[in-house]
NULOFI-892896 format. One record per residue: residue number from 1; residue in three letters; x, y, z of N, C-alpha, C, O in turn. Coordinates in steps of 0.02 Angstrom, whole numbers, plus 50000, padded with zeros to 5 digits. Atoms other than C-alpha are relative to their C-alpha. Layout:
N
+-----+-----+-------+-------+-------+-------+-------+-------+-------+-------+-------+-------+-------+-------+
!   i !  aa !   n_x !   n_y !   n_z !  ca_x !  ca_y !  ca_z !   c_x !   c_y !   c_z !   o_x !   o_y !   o_z !
+-----+-----+-------+-------+-------+-------+-------+-------+-------+-------+-------+-------+-------+-------+
! NUM ! ALA !     X !     Y !     Z !     X !     Y !     Z !     X !     Y !     Z !     X !     Y !     Z !
...
+-----+-----+-------+-------+-------+-------+-------+-------+-------+-------+-------+-------+-------+-------+
//
This chain:
119
+-----+-----+-------+-------+-------+-------+-------+-------+-------+-------+-------+-------+-------+-------+
!   i !  aa !   n_x !   n_y !   n_z !  ca_x !  ca_y !  ca_z !   c_x !   c_y !   c_z !   o_x !   o_y !   o_z !
+-----+-----+-------+-------+-------+-------+-------+-------+-------+-------+-------+-------+-------+-------+
!   1 ! MET ! 50063 ! 50058 ! 49984 ! 42900 ! 41018 ! 40640 ! 49944 ! 50019 ! 49979 ! 49893 ! 49993 ! 50004 !
!   2 ! VAL ! 50057 ! 49983 ! 50034 ! 42780 ! 41113 ! 40522 ! 49976 ! 49989 ! 49928 ! 50009 ! 50016 ! 49884 !
!   3 ! GLY ! 49985 ! 49985 ! 50076 ! 42705 ! 41072 ! 40351 ! 49988 ! 50055 ! 49998 ! 50018 ! 50092 ! 50036 !
!   4 ! THR ! 50009 ! 49930 ! 50001 ! 42620 ! 41230 ! 40289 ! 49983 ! 50048 ! 50042 ! 49949 ! 50019 ! 50084 !
!   5 ! ILE ! 50046 ! 49956 ! 49955 ! 42560 ! 41388 ! 40391 ! 49989 ! 50051 ! 49974 ! 50020 ! 50086 ! 49933 !
!   6 ! GLU ! 50064 ! 49932 ! 50056 ! 42421 ! 41512 ! 40342 ! 50012 ! 50031 ! 50072 ! 50053 ! 50017 ! 50116 !
!   7 ! HIS ! 50020 ! 49930 ! 49958 ! 42368 ! 41653 ! 40451 ! 49915 ! 50020 ! 49986 ! 49886 ! 50044 ! 49938 !
!   8 ! ALA ! 50093 ! 49978 ! 50015 ! 42179 ! 41683 ! 40458 ! 49988 ! 50060 ! 50076 ! 50016 ! 50067 ! 50130 !
!   9 ! THR ! 50034 ! 49971 ! 49933 ! 42082 ! 41799 ! 40571 ! 49955 ! 49983 ! 50050 ! 49919 ! 50031 ! 50040 !
!  10 ! LEU ! 50034 ! 50046 ! 49986 ! 41978 ! 41709 ! 40677 ! 49974 ! 50017 ! 50063 ! 50012 ! 50058 ! 50088 !
!  11 ! VAL ! 50015 ! 49992 ! 49942 ! 41873 ! 41716 ! 40848 ! 50039 ! 49938 ! 50069 ! 50026 ! 49878 ! 50070 !
!  12 ! CYS ! 49981 ! 50048 ! 49969 ! 41961 ! 41628 ! 40980 ! 49950 ! 49977 ! 50060 ! 49917 ! 50014 ! 50096 !
!  13 ! GLN ! 50041 ! 50021 ! 49946 ! 41876 ! 41495 ! 41098 ! 50011 ! 50020 ! 50065 ! 49969 ! 50019 ! 50111 !
!  14 ! ARG ! 49991 ! 49992 ! 49917 ! 41974 ! 41546 ! 41249 ! 50021 ! 50083 ! 50013 ! 50009 ! 50097 ! 50072 !
!  15 ! CYS ! 50015 ! 49907 ! 49983 ! 41997 ! 41759 ! 41254 ! 49946 ! 50012 ! 49957 ! 49915 ! 50062 ! 49975 !
!  16 ! GLY ! 50100 ! 49966 ! 50017 ! 41819 ! 41776 ! 41141 ! 50027 ! 50041 ! 49938 ! 49991 ! 50056 ! 49891 !
!  17 ! LEU ! 49995 ! 49922 ! 50059 ! 41927 ! 41914 ! 41023 ! 50020 ! 49966 ! 49929 ! 50035 ! 49906 ! 49925 !
!  18 ! SER ! 49990 ! 50007 ! 50051 ! 41955 ! 41916 ! 40846 ! 50055 ! 50009 ! 49988 ! 50081 ! 50061 ! 50010 !
!  19 ! THR ! 49909 ! 50006 ! 49988 ! 42141 ! 41871 ! 40805 ! 50002 ! 49970 ! 49960 ! 49964 ! 49934 ! 49928 !
!  20 ! THR ! 49970 ! 50036 ! 50072 ! 42267 ! 41830 ! 40692 ! 50003 ! 49909 ! 50040 ! 50015 ! 49889 ! 50098 !
!  21 ! HIS ! 50000 ! 50086 ! 49979 ! 42258 ! 41627 ! 40708 ! 50063 ! 49969 ! 49942 ! 50057 ! 49977 ! 49881 !
!  22 ! GLU ! 49972 ! 50041 ! 50033 ! 42408 ! 41519 ! 40647 ! 49965 ! 49938 ! 49995 ! 49938 ! 49911 ! 50043 !
!  23 ! LEU ! 50020 ! 50064 ! 50016 ! 42355 ! 41363 ! 40550 ! 50048 ! 49972 ! 49970 ! 50078 ! 49993 ! 49921 !
!  24 ! ALA ! 49959 ! 50040 ! 50021 ! 42457 ! 41235 ! 40534 ! 49956 ! 49920 ! 49947 ! 49920 ! 49878 ! 49974 !
!  25 ! TYR ! 50002 ! 50061 ! 50005 ! 42433 ! 41094 ! 40382 ! 50026 ! 49971 ! 49994 ! 50084 ! 49985 ! 50005 !
!  26 ! ALA ! 49958 ! 50043 ! 50028 ! 42483 ! 40937 ! 40319 ! 49976 ! 49973 ! 49937 ! 49946 ! 49920 ! 49928 !
!  27 ! GLY ! 50054 ! 50027 ! 50092 ! 42420 ! 40921 ! 40125 ! 49980 ! 50060 ! 50029 ! 50008 ! 50108 ! 50057 !
!  28 ! ARG ! 50068 ! 49975 ! 50006 ! 42265 ! 40985 ! 40131 ! 49964 ! 49983 ! 50062 ! 49907 ! 49960 ! 50061 !
!  29 ! LEU ! 50037 ! 50031 ! 49934 ! 42223 ! 40948 ! 40309 ! 50009 ! 50051 ! 50042 ! 50059 ! 50086 ! 50032 !
!  30 ! LEU ! 49974 ! 49963 ! 49968 ! 42217 ! 41053 ! 40436 ! 49994 ! 49977 ! 50059 ! 49942 ! 49946 ! 50069 !
!  31 ! VAL ! 49956 ! 50019 ! 49963 ! 42294 ! 41018 ! 40580 ! 50010 ! 50005 ! 50074 ! 50009 ! 49965 ! 50121 !
!  32 ! SER ! 49998 ! 49968 ! 49925 ! 42321 ! 41136 ! 40720 ! 49970 ! 50085 ! 49986 ! 49973 ! 50115 ! 49932 !
!  33 ! SER ! 50014 ! 49920 ! 50026 ! 42253 ! 41324 ! 40731 ! 50029 ! 50022 ! 50070 ! 50023 ! 49983 ! 50117 !
!  34 ! THR ! 49973 ! 49988 ! 49943 ! 42346 ! 41430 ! 40870 ! 49962 ! 50065 ! 49993 ! 49936 ! 50086 ! 49941 !
!  35 ! CYS ! 50029 ! 49936 ! 50007 ! 42281 ! 41603 ! 40942 ! 50071 ! 50052 ! 49987 ! 50119 ! 50014 ! 49989 !
!  36 ! GLN ! 49948 ! 49960 ! 50006 ! 42418 ! 41735 ! 40916 ! 49996 ! 50050 ! 50037 ! 50035 ! 50095 ! 50019 !
!  37 ! GLU ! 50013 ! 49945 ! 49971 ! 42354 ! 41857 ! 41048 ! 49992 ! 49938 ! 50074 ! 50033 ! 49951 ! 50118 !
!  38 ! CYS ! 49981 ! 50047 ! 49920 ! 42340 ! 41713 ! 41211 ! 50030 ! 49902 ! 49987 ! 50032 ! 49857 ! 50029 !
!  39 ! GLY ! 49951 ! 50050 ! 50016 ! 42432 ! 41564 ! 41132 ! 49933 ! 49929 ! 50012 ! 49962 ! 49879 ! 50034 !
!  40 ! HIS ! 50018 ! 50050 ! 49985 ! 42274 ! 41432 ! 41150 ! 49999 ! 49950 ! 49920 ! 49972 ! 49972 ! 49870 !
!  41 ! THR ! 49999 ! 50055 ! 50041 ! 42293 ! 41288 ! 41031 ! 49962 ! 49945 ! 49994 ! 49969 ! 49901 ! 50037 !
!  42 ! ILE ! 50040 ! 50062 ! 50036 ! 42171 ! 41164 ! 40939 ! 50033 ! 49958 ! 49980 ! 50088 ! 49975 ! 49959 !
!  43 ! GLU ! 49956 ! 50037 ! 50061 ! 42234 ! 41023 ! 40855 ! 49986 ! 49929 ! 50003 ! 49995 ! 49886 ! 50048 !
!  44 ! ARG ! 50045 ! 50062 ! 50004 ! 42149 ! 40888 ! 40790 ! 50050 ! 49933 ! 49969 ! 50096 ! 49944 ! 49930 !
!  45 ! ASP ! 49994 ! 50082 ! 50026 ! 42190 ! 40684 ! 40751 ! 49998 ! 49978 ! 49936 ! 49949 ! 49944 ! 49924 !
!  46 ! VAL ! 50024 ! 49987 ! 50092 ! 42206 ! 40684 ! 40544 ! 50048 ! 49933 ! 49992 ! 50069 ! 49930 ! 49934 !
!  47 ! ARG ! 49968 ! 50037 ! 50027 ! 42313 ! 40523 ! 40551 ! 49966 ! 49974 ! 49942 ! 49995 ! 49979 ! 49889 !
!  48 ! ASP ! 50014 ! 50038 ! 50041 ! 42198 ! 40427 ! 40453 ! 49965 ! 50030 ! 49915 ! 49957 ! 50001 ! 49861 !
!  49 ! GLN ! 50014 ! 49964 ! 50044 ! 42134 ! 40571 ! 40350 ! 50066 ! 49994 ! 49958 ! 50072 ! 49971 ! 49901 !
!  50 ! TYR ! 49918 ! 49992 ! 50034 ! 42337 ! 40602 ! 40320 ! 50010 ! 49952 ! 49947 ! 50018 ! 49964 ! 49887 !
!  51 ! VAL ! 49987 ! 50074 ! 50047 ! 42358 ! 40425 ! 40249 ! 49977 ! 50008 ! 49942 ! 50018 ! 50015 ! 49897 !
!  52 ! ALA ! 50043 ! 49978 ! 50052 ! 42214 ! 40456 ! 40122 ! 50019 ! 50063 ! 49958 ! 50023 ! 50069 ! 49897 !
!  53 ! ASP ! 49987 ! 49936 ! 50028 ! 42255 ! 40621 ! 40092 ! 50090 ! 50000 ! 49952 ! 50101 ! 50034 ! 49902 !
!  54 ! LEU ! 49946 ! 50008 ! 50020 ! 42431 ! 40585 ! 40045 ! 50016 ! 49932 ! 49985 ! 50077 ! 49928 ! 49983 !
!  55 ! ARG ! 50002 ! 50034 ! 50080 ! 42409 ! 40408 ! 39934 ! 49963 ! 50042 ! 49947 ! 49978 ! 50033 ! 49888 !
!  56 ! HIS ! 50023 ! 49954 ! 50062 ! 42310 ! 40533 ! 39831 ! 50050 ! 50021 ! 49965 ! 50063 ! 50009 ! 49907 !
!  57 ! ARG ! 49941 ! 49965 ! 50011 ! 42460 ! 40638 ! 39842 ! 50010 ! 49982 ! 49937 ! 50001 ! 50002 ! 49879 !
!  58 ! MET ! 49911 ! 50051 ! 50041 ! 42589 ! 40508 ! 39779 ! 49952 ! 50002 ! 49910 ! 49969 ! 50036 ! 49861 !
!  59 ! ALA ! 50026 ! 50012 ! 50053 ! 42444 ! 40442 ! 39640 ! 49993 ! 50060 ! 49950 ! 50012 ! 50052 ! 49892 !
!  60 ! SER ! 50033 ! 49934 ! 50045 ! 42389 ! 40601 ! 39556 ! 50074 ! 50043 ! 49975 ! 50080 ! 50090 ! 49936 !
!  61 ! LYS ! 49957 ! 49936 ! 50016 ! 42576 ! 40659 ! 39568 ! 50042 ! 50005 ! 49940 ! 50072 ! 50055 ! 49920 !
!  62 ! PRO ! 49975 ! 49996 ! 50070 ! 42639 ! 40573 ! 39396 ! 49953 ! 50057 ! 49944 ! 49975 ! 50099 ! 49905 !
!  63 ! ARG ! 50034 ! 49932 ! 50068 ! 42490 ! 40680 ! 39289 ! 50000 ! 50047 ! 50040 ! 49950 ! 50078 ! 50022 !
!  64 ! ARG ! 50005 ! 49913 ! 49983 ! 42517 ! 40855 ! 39411 ! 50079 ! 50003 ! 49956 ! 50089 ! 50040 ! 49908 !
!  65 ! MET ! 49940 ! 49970 ! 50036 ! 42707 ! 40839 ! 39360 ! 50013 ! 49990 ! 49914 ! 50058 ! 50021 ! 49886 !
!  66 ! LEU ! 50002 ! 49999 ! 50097 ! 42683 ! 40794 ! 39150 ! 49951 ! 50063 ! 50004 ! 49966 ! 50109 ! 49966 !
!  67 ! ARG ! 50037 ! 49941 ! 50052 ! 42549 ! 40924 ! 39137 ! 50045 ! 50075 ! 50037 ! 50047 ! 50127 ! 50003 !
!  68 ! ARG ! 49939 ! 49948 ! 49996 ! 42679 ! 41049 ! 39230 ! 50051 ! 50007 ! 49947 ! 50070 ! 50064 ! 49932 !
!  69 ! PHE ! 49949 ! 50005 ! 50044 ! 42811 ! 40989 ! 39098 ! 49976 ! 50020 ! 49957 ! 50008 ! 50068 ! 49938 !
!  70 ! ARG ! 50055 ! 49973 ! 50057 ! 42678 ! 41026 ! 38959 ! 50010 ! 50077 ! 50018 ! 50046 ! 50115 ! 49984 !
!  71 ! ARG ! 50002 ! 49918 ! 49988 ! 42655 ! 41201 ! 39039 ! 50063 ! 50050 ! 49949 ! 50063 ! 50084 ! 49897 !
!  72 ! ARG ! 49931 ! 49973 ! 49992 ! 42843 ! 41254 ! 39055 ! 50044 ! 49944 ! 49988 ! 50064 ! 49911 ! 50036 !
!  73 ! PRO ! 49934 ! 50070 ! 50006 ! 42972 ! 41114 ! 38979 ! 50061 ! 50046 ! 50052 ! 50079 ! 50039 ! 50111 !
!  74 ! TRP ! 49923 ! 49976 ! 49980 ! 43120 ! 41211 ! 39019 ! 50003 ! 50041 ! 50065 ! 50059 ! 50061 ! 50081 !
!  75 ! SER ! 49961 ! 49979 ! 49959 ! 43077 ! 41297 ! 39189 ! 49994 ! 49932 ! 50049 ! 50027 ! 49922 ! 50100 !
!  76 ! TYR ! 50006 ! 50040 ! 49980 ! 43004 ! 41136 ! 39224 ! 50056 ! 49936 ! 50036 ! 50061 ! 49910 ! 50092 !
!  77 ! ALA ! 49929 ! 50015 ! 49977 ! 43170 ! 41050 ! 39216 ! 50046 ! 50010 ! 50014 ! 50094 ! 49971 ! 50015 !
!  78 ! TRP ! 49949 ! 49966 ! 49959 ! 43266 ! 41179 ! 39295 ! 50000 ! 49991 ! 50065 ! 50046 ! 49984 ! 50106 !
!  79 ! SER ! 50003 ! 50006 ! 49920 ! 43176 ! 41164 ! 39449 ! 49988 ! 49938 ! 49995 ! 49932 ! 49945 ! 49969 !
!  80 ! LEU ! 49998 ! 50054 ! 49973 ! 43173 ! 40982 ! 39475 ! 50033 ! 49972 ! 50032 ! 50009 ! 49936 ! 50075 !
!  81 ! PRO ! 49953 ! 50037 ! 49947 ! 43311 ! 40923 ! 39552 ! 50004 ! 50033 ! 50068 ! 50026 ! 50005 ! 50118 !
!  82 ! LYS ! 50010 ! 49971 ! 49932 ! 43277 ! 41061 ! 39687 ! 49958 ! 49966 ! 50030 ! 49972 ! 49932 ! 50079 !
!  83 ! ALA ! 50073 ! 50036 ! 49984 ! 43100 ! 40997 ! 39706 ! 50000 ! 49939 ! 50015 ! 49973 ! 49920 ! 50067 !
!  84 ! ALA ! 49994 ! 50087 ! 49959 ! 43132 ! 40812 ! 39726 ! 50058 ! 50000 ! 50067 ! 50052 ! 49953 ! 50107 !
!  85 ! ALA ! 49955 ! 49985 ! 49969 ! 43274 ! 40864 ! 39833 ! 49952 ! 50008 ! 50065 ! 49962 ! 49976 ! 50116 !
!  86 ! ALA ! 50035 ! 49949 ! 49936 ! 43151 ! 40957 ! 39956 ! 49938 ! 49939 ! 50021 ! 49933 ! 49916 ! 50077 !
!  87 ! LYS ! 50026 ! 50026 ! 49965 ! 43011 ! 40845 ! 39939 ! 49990 ! 49952 ! 50054 ! 49940 ! 49954 ! 50090 !
!  88 ! PRO ! 49995 ! 50038 ! 49943 ! 43057 ! 40710 ! 40058 ! 50013 ! 50032 ! 50064 ! 50025 ! 49988 ! 50105 !
!  89 ! LEU ! 49976 ! 49965 ! 49948 ! 43095 ! 40832 ! 40197 ! 49934 ! 50039 ! 50007 ! 49913 ! 50041 ! 50065 !
!  90 ! GLY ! 50069 ! 49990 ! 49986 ! 42914 ! 40918 ! 40162 ! 49977 ! 49942 ! 50041 ! 49967 ! 49949 ! 50101 !
!  91 ! VAL ! 50047 ! 50040 ! 49957 ! 42835 ! 40751 ! 40208 ! 50012 ! 49973 ! 50058 ! 49970 ! 49947 ! 50095 !
!  92 ! LEU ! 49976 ! 50011 ! 49926 ! 42938 ! 40719 ! 40351 ! 49970 ! 50047 ! 50045 ! 49942 ! 50031 ! 50097 !
!  93 ! ARG ! 50025 ! 49945 ! 49971 ! 42888 ! 40886 ! 40403 ! 49908 ! 50003 ! 50037 ! 49875 ! 50028 ! 50082 !
!  94 ! GLU ! 50093 ! 49989 ! 49982 ! 42700 ! 40848 ! 40388 ! 50013 ! 49951 ! 50067 ! 50019 ! 49968 ! 50126 !
!  95 ! LEU ! 49997 ! 50055 ! 49974 ! 42720 ! 40671 ! 40449 ! 50001 ! 50026 ! 50093 ! 49955 ! 50027 ! 50134 !
!  96 ! ARG ! 49987 ! 49996 ! 49935 ! 42799 ! 40718 ! 40613 ! 49938 ! 50075 ! 50063 ! 49920 ! 50082 ! 50122 !
!  97 ! LEU ! 50055 ! 49948 ! 49993 ! 42676 ! 40876 ! 40624 ! 49918 ! 49957 ! 50021 ! 49882 ! 49968 ! 50070 !
!  98 ! VAL ! 50060 ! 50033 ! 49970 ! 42521 ! 40745 ! 40612 ! 50014 ! 49966 ! 50068 ! 49971 ! 49971 ! 50112 !
!  99 ! ALA ! 49993 ! 50032 ! 49940 ! 42606 ! 40642 ! 40753 ! 49999 ! 50037 ! 50062 ! 49959 ! 50019 ! 50105 !
! 100 ! ARG ! 50016 ! 49949 ! 49939 ! 42620 ! 40769 ! 40883 ! 49932 ! 50025 ! 50012 ! 49912 ! 50042 ! 50067 !
! 101 ! ALA ! 50047 ! 49963 ! 49981 ! 42467 ! 40832 ! 40852 ! 49946 ! 49936 ! 50036 ! 49913 ! 49946 ! 50087 !
! 102 ! ALA ! 50021 ! 50042 ! 49954 ! 42393 ! 40650 ! 40889 ! 50006 ! 49994 ! 50076 ! 49967 ! 49990 ! 50123 !
! 103 ! SER ! 49970 ! 50010 ! 49937 ! 42500 ! 40634 ! 41019 ! 49972 ! 50062 ! 50043 ! 49937 ! 50041 ! 50089 !
! 104 ! ASP ! 50071 ! 49943 ! 49960 ! 42405 ! 40811 ! 41101 ! 49981 ! 49978 ! 50010 ! 49987 ! 49950 ! 50064 !
! 105 ! VAL ! 50100 ! 50018 ! 50008 ! 42243 ! 40758 ! 41063 ! 50006 ! 49926 ! 50048 ! 49961 ! 49917 ! 50089 !
! 106 ! GLN ! 49999 ! 50055 ! 49959 ! 42300 ! 40583 ! 41148 ! 49989 ! 50003 ! 50068 ! 49949 ! 49975 ! 50106 !
! 107 ! ARG ! 50005 ! 50008 ! 49942 ! 42351 ! 40636 ! 41286 ! 49956 ! 50044 ! 50049 ! 49948 ! 50033 ! 50109 !
! 108 ! ARG ! 50073 ! 49977 ! 49960 ! 42202 ! 40767 ! 41329 ! 49966 ! 49963 ! 50009 ! 49938 ! 49964 ! 50064 !
! 109 ! GLU ! 50083 ! 50045 ! 49996 ! 42068 ! 40636 ! 41299 ! 50023 ! 49956 ! 50099 ! 49990 ! 49954 ! 50151 !
! 110 ! GLU ! 49983 ! 50044 ! 49958 ! 42171 ! 40524 ! 41423 ! 49985 ! 50003 ! 50082 ! 49996 ! 49957 ! 50121 !
! 111 ! PRO ! 50027 ! 49987 ! 49939 ! 42098 ! 40616 ! 41585 ! 49945 ! 49980 ! 50019 ! 49929 ! 49952 ! 50071 !
! 112 ! ASN ! 50087 ! 50007 ! 50025 ! 41918 ! 40609 ! 41525 ! 49994 ! 49927 ! 50016 ! 49953 ! 49901 ! 50053 !
! 113 ! ARG ! 50010 ! 50089 ! 50002 ! 41953 ! 40415 ! 41503 ! 50008 ! 49981 ! 50067 ! 49964 ! 49943 ! 50087 !
! 114 ! LYS ! 49984 ! 50048 ! 49948 ! 42030 ! 40367 ! 41671 ! 49916 ! 50029 ! 50043 ! 49888 ! 49986 ! 50077 !
! 115 ! ASP ! 50041 ! 49986 ! 49962 ! 41865 ! 40493 ! 41746 ! 49926 ! 49954 ! 49980 ! 49888 ! 49939 ! 50026 !
! 116 ! ASP ! 50041 ! 50037 ! 50047 ! 41740 ! 40395 ! 41630 ! 50016 ! 49920 ! 50032 ! 49966 ! 49890 ! 50051 !
! 117 ! GLU ! 49983 ! 50077 ! 49972 ! 41832 ! 40208 ! 41695 ! 49990 ! 50039 ! 50099 ! 49962 ! 50008 ! 50144 !
! 118 ! GLU ! 50019 ! 49991 ! 49917 ! 41810 ! 40270 ! 41878 ! 49929 ! 50007 ! 50057 ! 49914 ! 49993 ! 50115 !
! 119 ! SER ! 50085 ! 49988 ! 49971 ! 41617 ! 40332 ! 41880 ! 49965 ! 49917 ! 49993 ! 49906 ! 49907 ! 50009 !
+-----+-----+-------+-------+-------+-------+-------+-------+-------+-------+-------+-------+-------+-------+
//
């Protein structure tokens, strides 16, 4: 249920240590960061930004494909069937990641809204 996973050394907000964090990206957008030491996760609701990023990636795809074809026509043609089959699954994983993070962010914000309404 993830897009692209990267790892980086960051200072954790919870444990205060400089530890390895797992960074989950959907396209070019950072969706979540998880401390590998204490498990603290920070998630972002990037739905609007993701839609804009996906539109841009889809619009620029023909140009990028043509550039790759011009650079290496044979290897590009050879890899195209596999890449074409894998692309929808990759986008689906990204969509699931973005939806899950948005849901988690909303769930965390609901108690704060209720407290504000009661005041």
